[in-house]
C-alpha positions in Angstrom: 9.3 28.4 -1.9 5.9 27.1 -2.7 5.8 23.2 -3.0 4.8 23.0 -6.7 7.7 25.1 -8.1 10.2 23.4 -5.7 9.0 19.9 -6.8 9.0 21.0 -10.5 12.7 22.3 -10.1 13.7 18.9 -8.6 12.3 16.9 -11.3 13.8 19.2 -14.0 17.3 19.0 -12.4 17.4 15.4 -11.2 15.2 13.7 -14.0 15.3 15.8 -17.1 14.2 12.9 -19.2 11.2 11.8 -16.9 8.1 10.6 -18.8 5.9 12.3 -16.3 5.9 13.1 -12.5 3.3 14.0 -9.8 3.4 15.8 -6.6 0.9 15.0 -3.9 0.4 14.7 -0.2 -0.1 17.1 2.6 2.0 19.7 1.1 -0.7 20.7 -1.3 -3.5 20.9 1.3 -4.4 23.1 4.3 -2.9 20.4 6.5 0.6 21.5 5.5 3.0 22.0 8.4 6.6 23.2 8.7 7.6 19.4 8.6 5.6 18.4 5.7 7.5 16.9 2.8 7.1 16.7 -0.9 5.6 13.3 -2.0 7.0 13.0 -5.5 6.3 10.2 -8.0 8.6 10.3 -11.1 8.1 7.7 -14.0 11.3 7.1 -16.1 11.7 5.2 -19.1 14.0 2.1 -18.8 14.2 2.1 -15.0 15.1 -1.4 -14.2 14.2 -1.3 -10.5 11.7 0.9 -8.8 12.9 2.6 -5.6 12.0 5.0 -2.9 14.4 7.6 -1.6 14.2 10.2 1.2 16.3 13.3 0.5 16.4 17.0 1.1 15.8 19.5 -1.8 16.8 23.0 -0.9 14.7 23.6 2.3 12.2 20.8 1.5 12.4 17.2 2.7 11.3 14.9 -0.2 9.8 11.5 -0.2 10.7 10.4 -3.8 9.1 7.4 -5.5 10.6 6.3 -8.9 9.0 3.9 -11.2 8.8 2.8 -14.8 5.3 2.6 -16.3 4.9 -1.1 -15.6 6.0 -0.8 -12.0 3.7 2.3 -11.4 0.7 0.2 -12.3 1.8 -2.9 -10.4 2.5 -0.9 -7.2 -0.7 1.1 -7.4 -2.5 -2.3 -8.0 -0.8 -3.6 -4.8 -1.8 -0.6 -2.8 -5.4 -0.8 -3.9 -5.6 -4.6 -3.3 -4.4 -3.8 0.4 -7.0 -1.1 0.8 -4.2 1.5 1.4 -4.1 3.6 -1.8 -1.0 5.5 -1.0 0.4 5.7 -4.6 -2.9 6.2 -6.3 -3.7 9.2 -4.1 -0.3 10.9 -4.9 -0.9 10.4 -8.6 -4.6 10.7 -8.8 -5.2 13.7 -6.4 -1.8 15.4 -6.9 -0.3 17.9 -9.4 1.3 17.1 -12.7 4.9 18.3 -12.5 6.0 17.3 -16.1 4.5 15.2 -18.8 6.9 14.6 -21.8 5.1 11.5 -22.7 1.7 13.0 -22.8 0.1 10.4 -20.7 -0.1 11.9 -17.2 -3.6 13.2 -17.5 -4.8 9.7 -18.5 -3.1 8.0 -15.7 -4.5 10.6 -13.2 -8.0 10.1 -14.5 -7.8 6.3 -14.2 -6.5 6.6 -10.6 -9.1 9.0 -9.6 -11.9 6.7 -10.9 -10.5 3.8 -9.0 -10.2 5.8 -5.8 -13.8 7.1 -6.1 -15.1 3.5 -6.7 -13.7 2.5 -3.3 -12.2 -0.9 -2.3 -15.5 -2.6 -2.4 -17.0 -5.1 0.2 -14.4 -6.9 2.2 -13.9 -10.6 1.7 -15.4 -12.6 4.5 -12.0 -13.7 5.7 -10.7 -10.2 5.9 -13.7 -9.0 7.9 -13.5 -12.1 10.2 -9.8 -11.5 10.8 -10.5 -7.8 11.7 -13.3 -9.0 14.1 -11.0 -11.6 15.7 -8.1 -9.2 16.2 -10.3 -6.5 18.0 -12.1 -9.2 20.1 -8.7 -10.6 21.2 -7.5 -7.1 22.1 -10.6 -6.4 24.2 -9.9 -9.6 26.2 -6.3 -8.3 26.8 -7.6 -4.9 28.0 -10.0 -6.6 30.3 -7.1 -8.8 31.9 -4.4 -6.1 31.8 -2.9 -5.2 35.2 0.3 -3.5 34.0 -0.3 0.2 33.3 2.3 0.3 30.5 0.8 -2.9 28.7 -2.6 -1.5 29.1 -1.7 1.8 27.4 -0.3 -0.1 24.4 -3.3 -2.3 24.3 -5.6 0.8 24.3 -3.8 2.5 21.4 -4.1 -0.8 19.6 -7.8 -1.0 20.2 -8.2 2.6 18.8 -6.5 1.7 15.6 -8.1 -1.8 15.0 -11.5 -0.3 15.9 -10.9 2.2 13.1 -9.7 -0.5 10.6 -12.7 -2.7 11.4 -15.2 0.2 10.9 -13.5 1.2 7.6 -13.4 -2.5 6.5 -17.0 -3.2 7.2 -18.1 0.0 5.4 -16.0 -0.7 2.3 -13.9 2.2 2.8 -10.2 2.8 2.2 -7.6 2.3 4.9 -4.6 4.3 5.8 -1.6 4.0 8.2 -0.5 6.6 10.8 -2.2 9.9 10.4 -3.9 8.7 7.2 -5.8 6.1 9.2 -7.4 8.8 11.3 -8.0 11.0 8.2 -9.9 8.1 6.4 -11.9 7.4 9.6 -12.9 11.1 9.9 -14.0 11.2 6.3 -16.2 8.2 6.9 -17.5 8.8 10.4 -16.1 11.8 12.2 -18.1 11.1 15.4 -16.7 7.7 15.8 -13.0 9.2 15.3 -13.8 11.8 18.0 -15.2 9.1 20.4 -12.2 6.8 19.9 -9.8 9.6 20.7 -11.7 10.8 23.6 -12.2 7.3 25.1 -8.5 6.2 24.8 -7.6 7.1 28.4 -10.9 5.5 29.8 -10.7 1.7 29.5 -14.3 1.0 30.2 -15.4 3.7 27.7 -13.0 2.6 25.1 -14.2 -1.1 25.4 -17.8 0.0 25.0 -16.9 2.1 21.9 -14.9 -0.8 20.4 -17.7 -3.2 21.2 -20.2 -1.1 19.4 -17.9 -1.2 16.3 -17.8 -5.0 16.5 -21.6 -5.3 16.8 -22.1 -3.3 13.7 -19.5 -5.6 12.0 -21.1 -8.8 13.1 -20.2 -9.1 16.7 -17.3 -10.6 18.6 -15.4 -13.4 17.1 -12.7 -15.4 19.1 -13.7 -18.9 19.9 -14.0 -21.1 16.9 -12.0 -18.7 14.6 -9.6 -20.5 12.2 -7.2 -19.1 9.5 -5.3 -21.6 7.3 -1.8 -20.9 6.5 -0.2 -21.2 3.0 0.6 -24.7 2.0 4.3 -25.6 1.5 4.4 -28.2 -1.4 7.5 -30.4 -1.5 8.6 -28.6 -4.7 8.9 -25.4 -2.9 12.6 -26.2 -2.3 15.3 -26.0 -4.9 16.6 -29.3 -6.2 19.9 -27.9 -5.3 18.9 -27.2 -1.7 20.2 -29.9 0.4 18.9 -30.8 3.9 22.0 -29.4 5.5 21.1 -26.1 3.8 17.7 -26.0 5.5 19.1 -27.2 8.8 21.6 -24.4 8.7 19.0 -21.6 7.9 17.0 -20.5 10.8 14.5 -18.6 8.4 13.5 -22.0 7.1 13.5 -24.0 10.3 11.6 -21.4 12.4 9.5 -19.8 9.6 5.7 -20.0 10.3 3.6 -21.9 7.8 2.4 -18.7 6.2 5.9 -17.5 5.6 7.9 -20.6 4.9 7.2 -20.7 1.1 8.5 -17.0 0.9 11.5 -17.9 2.9 12.3 -20.9 0.7 12.0 -18.5 -2.4 14.6 -16.3 -0.8 16.9 -19.3 -0.2 16.4 -20.6 -3.6 17.5 -17.2 -5.0 20.5 -17.3 -2.8 21.5 -20.8 -4.0 20.5 -20.8 -7.5 20.9 -17.1 -8.3 18.2 -14.7 -9.4 15.5 -15.8 -11.7 15.5 -13.5 -14.7 11.8 -14.0 -15.3 10.9 -12.9 -11.8 10.7 -9.2 -12.1 8.3 -9.3 -15.2 6.2 -12.0 -13.5 6.1 -10.2 -10.2 4.9 -7.0 -11.9 2.1 -8.9 -13.7 3.5 -8.6 -17.2 4.5 -11.1 -19.7 7.2 -11.2 -22.6 4.4 -10.7 -25.0 2.7 -7.7 -23.3 3.8 -4.2 -23.2 3.0 -1.4 -20.9 -0.2 -0.7 -22.8 -1.6 -4.0 -21.6 -0.8 -3.3 -17.9 -3.8 -2.6 -15.6 -4.8 -2.1 -12.0 -6.7 -5.3 -10.9 -9.0 -3.8 -8.3 -11.7 -6.0 -6.5 -14.4 -4.4 -8.7 -12.8 -2.6 -11.6 -9.8 -2.9 -13.8 -8.5 0.5 -13.5 -5.5 1.8 -15.2 -4.7 1.0 -18.8 -1.6 3.2 -19.9 -1.6 3.4 -23.7 1.7 2.6 -25.3 3.1 4.5 -28.2 1.9 2.1 -30.8 -1.7 2.4 -29.3 -1.5 6.0 -29.6 -0.6 5.8 -33.3 3.0 7.1 -32.4 6.3 5.8 -33.4 7.9 4.0 -30.4 10.6 6.7 -30.6 8.0 9.3 -29.6 7.9 7.6 -26.2 11.2 9.5 -25.6 10.4 12.7 -27.2 9.2 15.7 -25.3 
């Protein structure tokens, strides 16, 4: 079965009330293989918690991402801020499977606009971090004597060289095969050189060094990155010293992760904060989905109009 009819049948059977849904990924391209899956994004009204599920639909493996309209925007925003636009690509470059709400085309257009704009120039701290990581790996390669360790370091150098080149050029990143695809789209010659040089430590070091020089040169000595501060109020007033002492995630958490660890413990001690999901998704009690947007580094991107903005009765949000 072709991927589009199969994905439409999946959405129709499992999510008949979906507001809209998209199919994206390799299944729609010439890169499709016998192991390609269906990357399906389905947007549901009233879904309390977004989720991702791997399943099999007839003969197809499916990577299913379920969202409400607000979480779709928030998760796309997060992908864009991280320079890895997985969700925006599925929605913006994919096929509309269903559109009961009449908003899929608007969402697609906004995602495409943001993708074409690119992530923008990297912040100085991000570029410095990428230079530092690659510089450190090159030192590891120069001193490696264990063949297995050297093999792992070489592959890491290939990947970090690709990330640094993309970061310095203001291009999107990816993970796994998508990192190579993004690099080939930007600089196919560099992608080929990194792959060819992987088994030759001297050649690989020279290629990675050339990437570093174009991005500002090596950076190791003098590099400093501050962690997140942990204010005294980070701990719950109900969290006793014994609670901290007995929890290794607080005793051993690095400075950058300690505040997040405190948050997890606070939730365990105090119970979940009912305000957190709305706050975490960038909304507020007075703002509806129509006020949600993607906060890119250069552009605010997606603004999904709600039923009132479209001159429709709220009940029309449910209507086909």
